[in-house]
C-alpha positions, 0 to 999 in steps of 0.5 A, spaced: 434 472 919 432 474 926 435 470 932 429 469 937 431 469 943 430 463 948 435 465 954 431 467 960 434 472 966 436 466 970 439 463 965 443 469 963 446 470 969 448 463 970 451 463 963 455 468 965 458 467 972 459 460 970 463 463 963 467 468 967 469 463 972 471 459 967 475 464 963 479 465 970 481 457 971 483 458 964 488 463 966 490 459 972 491 452 969 497 451 964 494 445 960 491 443 954 484 443 958 485 451 959 483 453 951 477 448 952 475 451 958 476 460 954 472 457 948 466 454 952 467 460 957 467 465 952 461 462 949 457 461 955 458 469 956 456 470 948 450 467 948 448 470 955 449 476 952 445 475 946 440 471 949 440 466 944 442 459 944 443 454 938 442 448 942 436 451 945 433 452 938 436 445 936 432 441 942 426 446 943 428 449 949 425 456 951 427 459 958 424 466 956 418 467 959 415 474 955 409 472 951 411 471 944 404 474 942 406 481 944 411 481 939 
C-alpha cells in the first residue's frame, strides 16, 4: 500500500514547529496534559516527515501543490 502525499510544504513547516513546541512544553509541565502534548507533538512531526496525514485522507483534504498526473 502506497501512501499518497497529502501534506504540503507550508503545512509541513507548521507541523514541525508546533510539534517541537508541544514536546518542549510537555517537558516543562508536570501533569496528565504532559503525555497528551508529547503524543500529539510526536504525531505532528511524524506526519510532517512522512508527508501523509490519515485525517486529511478521511476528510478529503490535500495541501500538496504538485500535479499527481505527472507521477
